[in-house]
Steps between C-alpha positions, in 0.01 A plus 500: 500500500737410209701183517819709533360692808379177659848360464654812652255486801582127552872562474492780741304300751751210468791749556339650808425155634851382422655794663298464813572128514876545450508760777306264732741212424801721557353608836428851388136476598444433870125517477354164395148646483602748234644225285194285537274802408707564181489130409118503539479821290718343232279186495175698477641716216601193314145354534342822383719517188446128417152410619276810507193484278626779278842638430543732799606866486819459708529878552169503668570190701835643631346843582203336672741284706707805609177694588380215709843460668495841632129516576547192720730690732284780644257760356764766470741303288454480117650428165508746197571371157730711283186654333327556839819656647548736207141613530532534879802725462342715231183551714696547817682792332171693452532803721127593503436252781125534517407186714208285618595510876461129568714247691519174315601138573470161319212270579390172335773579229342841422553861607270590793430803717626559857375854547433833333603851601233743613344702209724312249385401156499126616271597800271695273486200262379286787792274555530327831706251694472156344395602149685297231614698199481249227608739218670843487474696176411180317800302640430198716658526850569128517887482526516882522738648753368750746740760373370444149144553620594822680669635183187427292302700756719804446486748212384844391243670715144444378590168335241224552638150567251224449497212756321168511422444876359204688350648807533334835242230529410500126612269222439709191730788400378856466638772276633797706663815369752696712580867405858558592588811696801649673460417866537769762737469795381256757274682753456387855157481644476630854210523737395501868281195573414527868630695794876523481536227237645612165468310173759500217468311175799444273394407136856422392862543598609723220814710519481760783208344670690454828554866528125561452422247766761647743338845457148370556601315813645817644181683412287230668711539815450884497126455454486280818472152345647232720406192313537410131335258242751449214290365200703299251224312336523504120847640531702284264739712305797722557865509612607242759738751646215730574330219685814450711531879568133518606541210742793697661249773582347267752780277633778606738679165485488154337515359150272631232563249228769291341551457126686187392525240212719230374768737365394808699679555828246572773417879528356569843305824549467617856321762707663823605385684807590841344253447221192426720214748467204310641542344841130468578284190459446384133308230321549403130222398280594231237329291238530278187582827307792579719837410331865608465605796717172484694586155609836613620341767727228280629734214591753730660244655734331174583812280553667759719183515712456875418131459408239260371428416140132468425314352209600221261818332391695714248568400146866402539712675235793686675800394275767626274539417129761553238485491128769301302539529131605178327729447202217439251331836584242357743494583872384355835365687786614303807413534865837505667411580868207499736420725807463321829306627800689565824352166624676314213193445270554523130251763387428375136447151646305577821370850456437697818242333722300748711528480876129558517309345208190685371339342193185611317182301562359278220218751467746792451696304243179413308380857515828654389638235273508722188553828674693455824524826698825682501678534841377788709498640851136420557437344844244281328787329324557178717885538483497863603255419774730230643796741479308762697416243764865388535620853522245595762590196705872592470423851624306357800786265590757792483282712741460212736880436507 
């Protein structure tokens, strides 16, 4: 950094500090914690400029500080530098939209996998829950926003995107190639598992999926099914409103979810008797790969005592973000509201805890560590087996009553 540039950085820091201090003295800042944090930041910046072993690149220091600031909030929030934001907008404008079909989060400071869509390029490449994606297309994912990562995983059909992936339980990265493809519309998986018990798996809550679910429930009823297993395991993407609408297919009354934040007035979504399609017993299968709209559905059914949730605690990601462009051409992606369960739990904080916990045994974990089985309707699946038992018991109780 040139002496002139260094002087400019120092001068700007002093001006910012002076402005904040003046506002504080005049009573314009009511939050003492904010003032103290800015004081510490100014002090640290001064030490870096004066005492660091080499003359620091203050642009990198500032960018790193802003990335860390947003990363410290939650996995969904992030900072995009002016260059990153420009690149993000350019890639987002690409209309080809071939995708990888993977739900992502942040873990240990890097992008990681929540789940993959059935038959998607990500699934074919062998990505699974817990895999840490160290690099995407040669770019390290440390300090990378989730939205950036998703954009890097879109492009022209047939494009190969190279990843460096640390598999669950491993320490060394492996090179993985994903061949992007246009994803077909979400397809429900339906089955009859035993007697009058129907099975329905929802892979994602994409636009229009509620209509498909409604039609399938009506068909189940016409086929003589009187009990339902709704499988939301590995269901981590989609539209939150589709999740709310799906919950309304099962609930005649009660709260479905509440969306609220510091500056967002509470938005309460409620059940409507006129929208109910399935009045028979239902159980919901959930797991670590359940997130977003799937969590809204599961918590609505469980907290309203409409049916049991079976499996493992969900990931915890039902929230709303907004992107704010800053004056210097950078941008922040900020979580502005979280969804709450009918019982008042904050979903991104607590997830959805199953009413009946079913966890894989140590032997199953060891055997399937690299290739965990996809959710299915097999009665050999311990979660499905427990759901069948609960539904059969519910049917016995109804007959006795």
